[in-house]
DSSP file (Angstrom, degrees, kcal/mol; ACC not computed):
  #  RESIDUE AA STRUCTURE BP1 BP2  ACC     N-H-->O    O-->H-N    N-H-->O    O-->H-N    TCO  KAPPA ALPHA  PHI   PSI    X-CA   Y-CA   Z-CA
    1    1 A X              0   0    0      0, 0.0     2,-0.5     0, 0.0    19,-0.1   0.000 360.0 360.0 360.0 121.9  -10.2   -3.9  -17.1
    2    2 A X        +     0   0    0     17,-0.1     2,-0.4    19,-0.0    17,-0.0  -0.754 360.0 172.9 -89.5 127.9   -7.1   -5.4  -15.5
    3    3 A X        -     0   0    0     -2,-0.5    17,-1.6     2,-0.0     2,-0.4  -0.985  32.3-118.8-132.5 141.3   -4.3   -3.0  -14.9
    4    4 A X  E     -A   19   0A   0     -2,-0.4     2,-0.5    15,-0.2    15,-0.2  -0.664  25.2-156.7 -80.6 134.2   -1.0   -3.6  -13.1
    5    5 A X  E     -A   18   0A   0     13,-4.0    13,-2.5    -2,-0.4     2,-0.8  -0.962   1.5-155.8-115.1 124.4   -0.5   -1.3  -10.1
    6    6 A X  E     -A   17   0A   0     -2,-0.5     2,-0.2    11,-0.2    11,-0.2  -0.875  14.3-170.5-102.7 106.6    3.0   -0.7   -8.9
    7    7 A X  E     -A   16   0A   0      9,-2.8     9,-2.2    -2,-0.8     2,-0.4  -0.655   3.6-158.1 -96.1 156.6    3.1    0.3   -5.2
    8    8 A X  E     -A   15   0A   0     -2,-0.2    32,-0.4     7,-0.2     2,-0.3  -0.996  20.4-116.1-139.6 138.2    6.2    1.6   -3.5
    9    9 A X     >  -     0   0    0      5,-2.8     4,-0.9    -2,-0.4    32,-0.3  -0.529  19.5-143.8 -69.7 132.2    7.3    1.8    0.1
   10   10 A X  T  4 S+     0   0    0     30,-3.6    31,-0.1    -2,-0.3    -1,-0.1   0.581  94.8  41.0 -75.2  -9.4    7.7    5.4    1.2
   11   11 A X  T  4 S+     0   0    0     29,-0.3    -1,-0.1     3,-0.1    30,-0.1   0.864 130.4  13.8-100.8 -61.2   10.7    4.5    3.3
   12   12 A X  T  4 S-     0   0    0      2,-0.1    -2,-0.1    30,-0.0    29,-0.1   0.611  92.8-121.4 -97.8 -12.9   13.0    2.0    1.5
   13   13 A X     <  +     0   0    0     -4,-0.9    -3,-0.1     1,-0.3    28,-0.0   0.476  50.4 162.5  87.7   1.5   11.5    2.3   -2.0
   14   14 A X        -     0   0    0     -6,-0.1    -5,-2.8     1,-0.1     2,-0.4  -0.288  25.1-149.4 -56.4 137.7   10.7   -1.4   -2.3
   15   15 A X  E     -A    8   0A   0     -7,-0.2     2,-0.4     2,-0.0    -7,-0.2  -0.850  16.8-175.9-113.1 147.9    8.2   -2.0   -5.1
   16   16 A X  E     -A    7   0A   0     -9,-2.2    -9,-2.8    -2,-0.4     2,-0.4  -0.994  14.7-144.4-141.2 137.8    5.5   -4.5   -5.5
   17   17 A X  E     +A    6   0A   0     -2,-0.4     2,-0.3   -11,-0.2   -11,-0.2  -0.829  24.2 165.6-104.9 139.4    3.2   -5.1   -8.4
   18   18 A X  E     -A    5   0A   0    -13,-2.5   -13,-4.0    -2,-0.4     2,-0.2  -0.973  37.7-105.9-144.1 158.4   -0.4   -6.1   -8.1
   19   19 A X  E     -A    4   0A   0     -2,-0.3     2,-2.2   -15,-0.2   -15,-0.2  -0.540  45.8-101.1 -81.1 157.1   -3.5   -6.3  -10.4
   20   20 A X  S    S+     0   0    0    -17,-1.6     2,-0.3    -2,-0.2    -1,-0.1  -0.372  78.2 119.3 -83.3  63.9   -6.1   -3.7   -9.7
   21   21 A X  S  > S-     0   0    0     -2,-2.2     4,-1.8     1,-0.1     5,-0.1  -0.909  70.2-124.1-124.9 156.3   -8.6   -5.8   -7.7
   22   22 A X  H  > S+     0   0    0     -2,-0.3     4,-2.4     1,-0.2     5,-0.2   0.905 112.5  56.7 -61.2 -42.2  -10.0   -5.5   -4.2
   23   23 A X  H  > S+     0   0    0      1,-0.2     4,-2.0     2,-0.2    -1,-0.2   0.888 106.7  49.0 -58.6 -40.0   -8.8   -9.0   -3.5
   24   24 A X  H  > S+     0   0    0      2,-0.2     4,-2.1     1,-0.2    -1,-0.2   0.867 108.6  53.0 -68.9 -35.5   -5.2   -8.1   -4.4
   25   25 A X  H  X S+     0   0    0     -4,-1.8     4,-2.0     2,-0.2    -2,-0.2   0.915 109.1  49.8 -63.5 -41.8   -5.4   -5.1   -2.2
   26   26 A X  H  X S+     0   0    0     -4,-2.4     4,-2.6     1,-0.2    -2,-0.2   0.898 109.3  51.9 -63.3 -40.4   -6.5   -7.2    0.7
   27   27 A X  H  X S+     0   0    0     -4,-2.0     4,-1.6     2,-0.2    -1,-0.2   0.884 106.9  53.2 -63.7 -38.8   -3.6   -9.7    0.0
   28   28 A X  H  <>S+     0   0    0     -4,-2.1     5,-1.6     2,-0.2     4,-0.4   0.928 111.2  46.4 -61.2 -45.1   -1.1   -6.8    0.1
   29   29 A X  H ><5S+     0   0    0     -4,-2.0     3,-1.7     1,-0.2    -2,-0.2   0.924 111.1  51.5 -63.4 -44.8   -2.5   -5.7    3.5
   30   30 A X  H 3<5S+     0   0    0     -4,-2.6    -1,-0.2     1,-0.3    -2,-0.2   0.778 101.5  62.5 -64.6 -25.7   -2.4   -9.3    4.8
   31   31 A X  T 3<5S-     0   0    0     -4,-1.6    -1,-0.3    -5,-0.2    -2,-0.2   0.583 129.2 -92.2 -77.4  -8.0    1.2   -9.6    3.7
   32   32 A X  T < 5S+     0   0    0     -3,-1.7    -3,-0.2    -4,-0.4    -2,-0.1   0.404  75.0 143.6 118.9  -3.5    2.1   -6.8    6.1
   33   33 A X      < +     0   0    0     -5,-1.6    -1,-0.3    13,-0.1     2,-0.2  -0.410  22.2 169.5 -67.0 146.3    2.0   -3.5    4.2
   34   34 A X  E     -B   41   0B   0      7,-2.0     7,-2.7    -2,-0.1     2,-0.3  -0.818  17.2-137.1-144.5-177.0    0.7   -0.6    6.3
   35   35 A X  E     -B   40   0B   0     -2,-0.2    24,-3.8     5,-0.2    25,-0.5  -0.962  14.7-153.9-146.2 160.2    0.4    3.1    6.0
   36   36 A X  E >  S-B   39   0B   0      3,-2.0     3,-2.0    -2,-0.3     2,-0.3  -0.946  82.9 -42.3-131.7 113.3    0.8    6.5    7.7
   37   37 A X  T 3  S-     0   0    0     -2,-0.4    30,-0.1    20,-0.3    22,-0.1  -0.521 125.2 -25.7  62.9-126.9   -1.5    8.9    6.1
   38   38 A X  T 3  S+     0   0    0     -2,-0.3     2,-0.4    -3,-0.1    -1,-0.3   0.364 114.9 105.5 -98.5   4.8   -1.3    8.3    2.4
   39   39 A X  E <   -B   36   0B   0     -3,-2.0    -3,-2.0   -30,-0.0     2,-0.3  -0.726  60.3-146.4 -89.8 131.4    2.3    6.9    2.6
   40   40 A X  E     -B   35   0B   0     -2,-0.4   -30,-3.6   -32,-0.4     2,-0.4  -0.713  10.3-162.7 -95.8 147.6    2.6    3.1    2.2
   41   41 A X  E     -B   34   0B   0     -7,-2.7    -7,-2.0    -2,-0.3   -32,-0.1  -0.997  16.5-126.2-133.0 135.0    5.2    1.0    4.0
   42   42 A X     >  -     0   0    0     -2,-0.4     4,-2.6    -9,-0.2     5,-0.2  -0.231  37.1 -98.4 -71.6 164.7    6.5   -2.5    3.2
   43   43 A X  H  > S+     0   0    0      1,-0.2     4,-2.0     2,-0.2     5,-0.2   0.867 122.5  52.4 -54.9 -40.3    6.4   -5.3    5.8
   44   44 A X  H  > S+     0   0    0      1,-0.2     4,-1.6     2,-0.2    -1,-0.2   0.925 113.5  42.6 -63.3 -44.4   10.1   -4.8    6.7
   45   45 A X  H  > S+     0   0    0      1,-0.2     4,-2.7     2,-0.2    -1,-0.2   0.835 108.9  59.5 -72.2 -32.0    9.7   -1.1    7.2
   46   46 A X  H  X S+     0   0    0     -4,-2.6     4,-2.8     2,-0.2    -1,-0.2   0.920 105.6  49.0 -60.2 -43.3    6.5   -1.6    9.1
   47   47 A X  H  X S+     0   0    0     -4,-2.0     4,-1.7     1,-0.2    -1,-0.2   0.901 111.3  49.5 -63.5 -39.8    8.3   -3.8   11.6
   48   48 A X  H  X S+     0   0    0     -4,-1.6     4,-0.5     2,-0.2    -2,-0.2   0.910 112.7  47.3 -64.5 -41.9   11.0   -1.1   12.0
   49   49 A X  H >< S+     0   0    0     -4,-2.7     3,-1.1     1,-0.2     6,-0.4   0.916 109.2  53.8 -66.3 -42.8    8.4    1.6   12.5
   50   50 A X  H 3< S+     0   0    0     -4,-2.8    -1,-0.2     1,-0.3    -2,-0.2   0.858 110.9  46.7 -59.2 -35.6    6.5   -0.6   15.1
   51   51 A X  H 3< S+     0   0    0     -4,-1.7    -1,-0.3    -5,-0.2    -2,-0.2   0.524 108.9  68.7 -85.4  -6.3    9.7   -1.0   17.0
   52   52 A X  S X< S-     0   0    0     -3,-1.1     3,-1.1    -4,-0.5    -3,-0.1  -0.261 103.8 -86.8-101.7-169.3   10.6    2.7   16.9
   53   53 A X  T 3  S+     0   0    0      1,-0.2     3,-0.3     2,-0.1    -4,-0.1   0.589 121.3  58.4 -78.8  -9.1    9.0    5.8   18.4
   54   54 A X  T >   +     0   0    0     -5,-0.3     3,-2.3     1,-0.2     4,-0.4   0.279  69.6 110.7-101.1  10.5    6.5    6.2   15.5
   55   55 A X  G X  S+     0   0    0     -3,-1.1     3,-1.1    -6,-0.4    -1,-0.2   0.807  71.8  58.3 -56.4 -33.8    4.9    2.8   15.9
   56   56 A X  G 3  S+     0   0    0     -3,-0.3    -1,-0.3     1,-0.2    -2,-0.1   0.539  94.6  68.4 -76.4  -3.7    1.6    4.3   17.2
   57   57 A X  G <   +     0   0    0     -3,-2.3   -20,-0.3    -8,-0.1    -1,-0.2   0.627  66.6 115.8 -88.6 -14.7    1.3    6.3   14.0
   58   58 A X    <   -     0   0    0     -3,-1.1   -22,-0.2    -4,-0.4    -3,-0.0  -0.348  59.8-147.6 -57.8 133.6    0.7    3.3   11.7
   59   59 A X        -     0   0    0    -24,-3.8     4,-0.4     1,-0.2     3,-0.2   0.730  28.9-141.5 -83.7 -23.4   -2.9    3.7   10.4
   60   60 A X     >  -     0   0    0    -25,-0.5     4,-2.1     1,-0.2    -1,-0.2  -0.354  39.5 -40.9  92.6-174.5   -3.9    0.1   10.1
   61   61 A X  H  > S+     0   0    0      1,-0.2     4,-2.6     2,-0.2     5,-0.2   0.868 126.9  53.0 -64.1 -43.9   -5.9   -1.9    7.6
   62   62 A X  H  > S+     0   0    0     -3,-0.2     4,-2.0     1,-0.2    -1,-0.2   0.945 114.1  41.2 -62.6 -49.5   -8.8    0.5    6.9
   63   63 A X  H  > S+     0   0    0     -4,-0.4     4,-2.5     1,-0.2    -1,-0.2   0.910 114.6  52.4 -64.4 -41.3   -6.5    3.4    6.0
   64   64 A X  H  X S+     0   0    0     -4,-2.1     4,-2.5     1,-0.2    -1,-0.2   0.888 107.7  52.4 -63.2 -38.3   -4.1    1.2    4.0
   65   65 A X  H  X S+     0   0    0     -4,-2.6     4,-2.4     2,-0.2    -1,-0.2   0.921 109.7  48.8 -61.7 -44.4   -7.1   -0.2    2.0
   66   66 A X  H  X S+     0   0    0     -4,-2.0     4,-1.9     2,-0.2    -2,-0.2   0.911 111.0  50.3 -62.8 -42.3   -8.2    3.3    1.2
   67   67 A X  H  X S+     0   0    0     -4,-2.5     4,-2.0     1,-0.2    -2,-0.2   0.928 111.3  48.5 -61.2 -45.2   -4.7    4.2    0.1
   68   68 A X  H  X S+     0   0    0     -4,-2.5     4,-2.4     1,-0.2    -2,-0.2   0.888 108.5  53.7 -64.0 -38.5   -4.4    1.1   -2.1
   69   69 A X  H  X S+     0   0    0     -4,-2.4     4,-2.7     1,-0.2    -1,-0.2   0.871 106.6  53.2 -63.3 -35.7   -7.8    1.9   -3.7
   70   70 A X  H  X S+     0   0    0     -4,-1.9     4,-2.3     2,-0.2    -2,-0.2   0.923 108.9  48.4 -63.0 -44.5   -6.5    5.3   -4.5
   71   71 A X  H  X S+     0   0    0     -4,-2.0     4,-2.2     2,-0.2    -2,-0.2   0.913 112.4  49.9 -60.6 -42.5   -3.5    3.8   -6.3
   72   72 A X  H  X S+     0   0    0     -4,-2.4     4,-2.5     2,-0.2    -2,-0.2   0.928 110.2  48.8 -64.0 -46.3   -5.8    1.4   -8.1
   73   73 A X  H  X S+     0   0    0     -4,-2.7     4,-2.5     1,-0.2    -1,-0.2   0.899 110.9  50.8 -62.4 -40.3   -8.1    4.2   -9.3
   74   74 A X  H  X S+     0   0    0     -4,-2.3     4,-2.3     2,-0.2    -1,-0.2   0.912 110.4  49.4 -62.3 -41.9   -5.2    6.3  -10.5
   75   75 A X  H  X S+     0   0    0     -4,-2.2     4,-1.9     2,-0.2    -2,-0.2   0.903 111.5  49.0 -64.6 -41.0   -3.8    3.3  -12.5
   76   76 A X  H  X S+     0   0    0     -4,-2.5     4,-1.3     2,-0.2    -2,-0.2   0.915 111.0  49.9 -64.2 -42.8   -7.2    2.7  -14.1
   77   77 A X  H  X S+     0   0    0     -4,-2.5     4,-0.9     1,-0.2     3,-0.2   0.891 110.5  49.5 -63.8 -40.0   -7.6    6.3  -15.0
   78   78 A X  H  < S+     0   0    0     -4,-2.3     3,-0.4     1,-0.2    -1,-0.2   0.868 107.7  55.4 -66.2 -35.0   -4.1    6.4  -16.6
   79   79 A X  H  < S+     0   0    0     -4,-1.9    -1,-0.2     1,-0.2    -2,-0.2   0.796 103.1  55.8 -68.4 -27.9   -4.9    3.2  -18.6
   80   80 A X  H  <        0   0    0     -4,-1.3    -1,-0.2     1,-0.2    -2,-0.2   0.785 360.0 360.0 -73.9 -27.4   -8.0    4.9  -20.1
   81   81 A X     <        0   0    0     -4,-0.9    -1,-0.2    -3,-0.4    -2,-0.2   0.478 360.0 360.0 -70.2 360.0   -6.0    7.8  -21.5
């Protein structure tokens, strides 16, 4: 079942829409999105964070993938209701 997933940057609020596939999650990560904990950050904010004092807190690809999978599962569950 294809469902649109709307992700949002936790800093600036930028939104990006993707279909709920693993390949699309990987593309989002490759485009520069990153995370701190469960919060997602767009490429522009990631660069700002990297250049600031919290740069070492960015979680990297593995955590960001898990966060995106959580968003995808939530979107799929809402679509079933």
